[in-house]
C-alpha positions in Angstrom: 197.0 142.0 257.6 194.5 140.8 260.2 193.9 140.4 263.6 192.8 136.6 265.4 191.1 138.1 268.2 192.6 138.3 272.2 193.6 135.9 274.0 193.3 132.0 273.4 189.7 131.2 272.1 189.6 133.9 270.6 193.0 133.5 268.8 191.6 129.9 267.4 188.0 131.0 266.4 190.1 134.0 264.2 192.9 131.7 262.6 190.3 129.4 262.1 188.5 131.7 260.5 191.2 133.6 257.9 192.6 130.4 258.3 189.3 128.7 256.2 188.3 132.9 253.9 192.7 132.9 252.5 193.7 129.2 252.4 197.6 131.0 253.1 200.9 129.3 252.3 202.3 130.3 255.4 201.4 132.8 258.4 203.8 134.6 259.8 202.1 135.6 263.2 202.9 138.8 264.7 202.0 139.7 268.3 203.5 141.2 271.4 205.1 139.3 274.7 205.7 139.7 278.2 209.0 138.8 279.2 209.5 136.5 282.2 211.9 137.7 285.5 214.5 135.3 284.5 215.0 136.0 281.3 214.3 140.7 281.7 218.1 140.8 281.5 218.2 139.0 277.7 215.1 140.9 276.2 214.6 144.4 275.2 211.1 145.8 275.4 210.6 147.2 272.7 212.8 145.1 271.0 211.0 142.0 268.7 211.9 138.0 268.6 211.7 135.2 266.5 208.9 132.1 268.8 211.0 128.9 268.2 209.0 127.0 270.8 205.3 127.8 272.0 203.6 125.6 275.2 200.4 125.4 276.0 200.3 126.8 280.3 197.6 125.3 281.3 198.7 125.7 285.2 200.6 128.8 287.1 200.5 126.8 290.7 202.5 124.0 291.3 201.4 120.9 292.0 198.7 118.8 290.5 196.1 122.1 290.8 195.6 122.1 286.8 196.4 119.8 284.4 195.1 119.4 280.4 194.0 116.0 278.9 196.0 113.9 277.5 194.4 114.3 273.7 195.7 118.1 273.7 198.5 119.2 272.3 200.1 120.9 275.0 203.6 122.9 272.3 203.4 123.7 268.9 207.0 124.8 267.1 207.5 127.2 263.9 208.4 126.5 261.1 211.8 125.5 260.7 211.7 126.7 257.4 210.4 129.9 258.2 212.6 130.6 260.9 215.7 130.4 258.6 214.6 132.9 256.1 213.6 135.2 259.2 217.0 134.8 260.6 218.7 135.0 257.5 216.1 138.3 257.1 216.9 140.4 260.4 219.3 138.3 262.7 216.8 138.4 265.5 217.1 136.1 268.3 214.4 133.4 268.9 213.1 132.6 272.2 210.5 129.9 273.6 206.8 131.8 274.6 204.4 130.0 277.0 200.1 130.7 276.4 199.1 131.1 279.3 194.7 130.7 280.0 194.9 133.9 281.7 197.8 137.5 281.5 199.7 136.5 284.7 199.2 139.0 287.2 201.9 138.6 290.3 205.1 138.3 290.6 205.2 134.7 292.4 203.2 134.0 289.4 205.1 135.7 286.7 208.6 133.7 288.2 206.2 129.8 289.1 204.7 130.3 285.3 208.4 130.8 283.4 210.0 127.7 285.9 206.5 125.6 285.0 206.9 126.3 281.6 210.6 126.9 280.9 210.0 129.5 278.5 211.3 133.3 279.1 208.1 135.0 276.9 204.3 134.9 277.4 202.0 135.7 275.2 198.2 135.0 274.7 197.4 133.6 271.3 200.3 132.7 269.5 199.7 129.2 270.6 196.1 128.4 269.3 196.9 130.5 265.8 199.8 127.3 265.6 197.1 125.2 266.1 194.5 126.2 263.4 197.4 126.1 261.1 199.6 123.0 261.7 195.5 121.0 261.3 195.6 123.3 257.8 199.0 121.8 256.2 199.8 125.2 256.6 204.2 126.2 257.7 203.3 129.2 261.1 206.2 131.3 262.7 205.7 134.0 264.8 207.2 137.7 265.4 206.5 139.2 268.4 207.8 142.4 270.1 208.5 142.0 273.4 206.2 144.9 275.2 205.4 144.2 278.6 208.0 142.3 281.8 205.6 140.0 282.6 203.3 140.4 286.7 201.4 143.2 287.9 203.4 145.6 286.5 202.9 144.1 283.2 198.8 145.9 281.9 201.0 149.4 282.5 203.7 148.4 280.9 202.1 146.9 278.2 200.1 149.5 277.2 203.8 152.1 277.4 205.3 149.9 275.4 202.9 147.5 272.9 203.4 150.0 270.0 206.2 150.3 269.7 207.5 146.2 270.5 204.4 145.2 268.0 206.5 148.5 265.5 209.9 146.3 266.1 208.0 143.0 264.8 206.6 143.7 262.1 208.9 145.1 260.9 211.6 142.0 261.0 208.3 140.0 259.1 208.5 143.6 256.3 212.1 142.7 256.1 210.7 138.4 254.9 208.6 139.4 252.9 210.9 142.2 251.1 213.8 139.5 250.5 
């Protein structure tokens, strides 16, 4: 396992570099995520999920404050075959994940980001790792450990729960690799 880096830019560079160096047959991305307020009751901190859809979230403010050019992909998906294998080996729930350009740090922005994206979770790296895999023609899936509630206390919660959340995600991937 190798780290792709933190944030969209570093993850894109890191994932591309690792793909070029190792020519993998598939990519299983492991990381942590925060849960948006609307879904907090559905996902317990320290547990893991399988990522289904990944949405690039260009804006947090509704309206025309920011937008992505039409030619830029705004969504990615985990490989259906890899998701089936993960589900069969782990029975983990699936969830959609938003990848914003920065950590969502206010309660209002957390509610808005969840609403705009339609996603349950937030992660900063999965989208660009999925896009790097897609460009290389490599099946991709992600398993994320839930480390925090998105919002003002998110970073403090992440520090407390990141190790347990990452371990839950790693255990899921190890279960698949063992089969």
